[in-house]
Every structure is written in C-alpha cells, then in structure tokens.
C-alpha positions in Angstrom: 0.0 0.0 0.0 1.2 3.5 -0.9 1.8 6.1 1.7 0.7 9.7 1.0 4.3 10.9 1.0 5.0 8.5 -1.9 2.4 10.1 -4.2 3.3 12.4 -7.1 1.7 15.7 -7.8 -1.3 14.2 -9.7 -1.8 11.7 -6.9 -1.6 14.4 -4.3 -4.1 16.5 -6.2 -6.5 13.5 -6.5 -6.0 12.7 -2.9 -6.9 16.3 -2.0 -10.1 16.0 -4.0 -10.9 12.6 -2.4 -10.4 14.0 1.1 -12.6 17.0 0.3 -15.4 14.6 -0.7 -14.9 12.8 2.6 -15.1 16.0 4.6 -11.5 15.7 5.8 -10.7 19.3 5.1 -7.4 19.8 7.0 -6.0 16.6 5.3 -7.2 17.9 1.9 -5.4 21.2 2.4 -2.2 19.4 3.2 -2.5 17.2 0.1 -3.2 20.2 -2.1 -0.2 22.1 -0.6 2.0 19.1 -1.3 0.7 19.0 -4.9 1.5 22.7 -5.3 5.1 22.2 -4.2 5.4 19.3 -6.7 3.7 21.1 -9.5 5.7 24.2 -8.8 8.9 22.5 -9.9 7.3 21.9 -13.3 5.7 25.3 -13.7 2.2 23.9 -14.3 0.3 26.9 -13.3 -3.1 25.7 -14.4 -2.7 22.7 -12.1 -1.4 24.9 -9.3 -4.5 27.1 -9.8 -6.8 24.0 -9.3 -4.9 23.2 -6.1 -5.5 26.7 -4.8 -9.2 26.4 -5.7 -9.3 23.1 -3.8 -7.7 24.7 -0.7 -10.3 27.5 -1.0 -13.1 25.0 -1.1 -11.7 23.2 2.0 -11.5 26.5 3.9 -15.0 27.5 2.7 -16.3 24.2 3.9 -14.7 24.8 7.3 -16.3 28.2 7.5 -13.0 30.0 7.2 -14.2 32.4 4.6 -11.3 34.9 4.6 -8.8 32.1 3.9 -11.2 30.7 1.3 -11.4 34.0 -0.6 -7.7 34.4 -0.5 -7.2 31.0 -2.1 -9.9 31.6 -4.7 -8.3 34.9 -5.6 -4.9 33.2 -6.2 -6.6 30.5 -8.3 -8.4 33.2 -10.4 -5.3 35.3 -10.9 -3.3 32.3 -12.0 -6.0 31.3 -14.5 -6.3 34.8 -15.9 -2.5 35.1 -16.3 -2.5 31.9 -18.4 -5.3 32.6 -20.8 
C-alpha cells in the first residue's frame, strides 16, 4: 500500500479531492499544498490554480471564509494570467 508521501503531484491533487469529498478538510489542504510544491517545480500553473481552488473549497467548507477568498483569488489570478 502506498503512503501519502510517496504520491506524485497528480496523486496528491487527486487525494486532496478525495479528502474534500470525505469532509477531511485539513488533510485535503495538506494534500493540495503538497501538490502545489510538486507542480511548482514543473511550472504547471493551471494545475497549481486548481490546487488553490481546492484549498479554498476546503476553507470555505470549514467556515473560514477569509482564507477561502484568499485562495480563490490566487486561483483566479493564475488562471487569468495563463489565458
């Protein structure tokens, strides 16, 4: 069985989405942050944007709206910069 630290960026992103679906928001945030670090070395800004959106969704679900908005803004700015 794989351990979370053995996942690549796509696995970390998928894990983040899975954890969001399960309501494990803090774990989802950690998975998305790990994916951002991994994607960052490859300059895949669209994928990084999706991770920030996922983090925003987790914060929103936790009722931490200021943090959610901050993450959503990062995601939007990254998307707009790469159109």
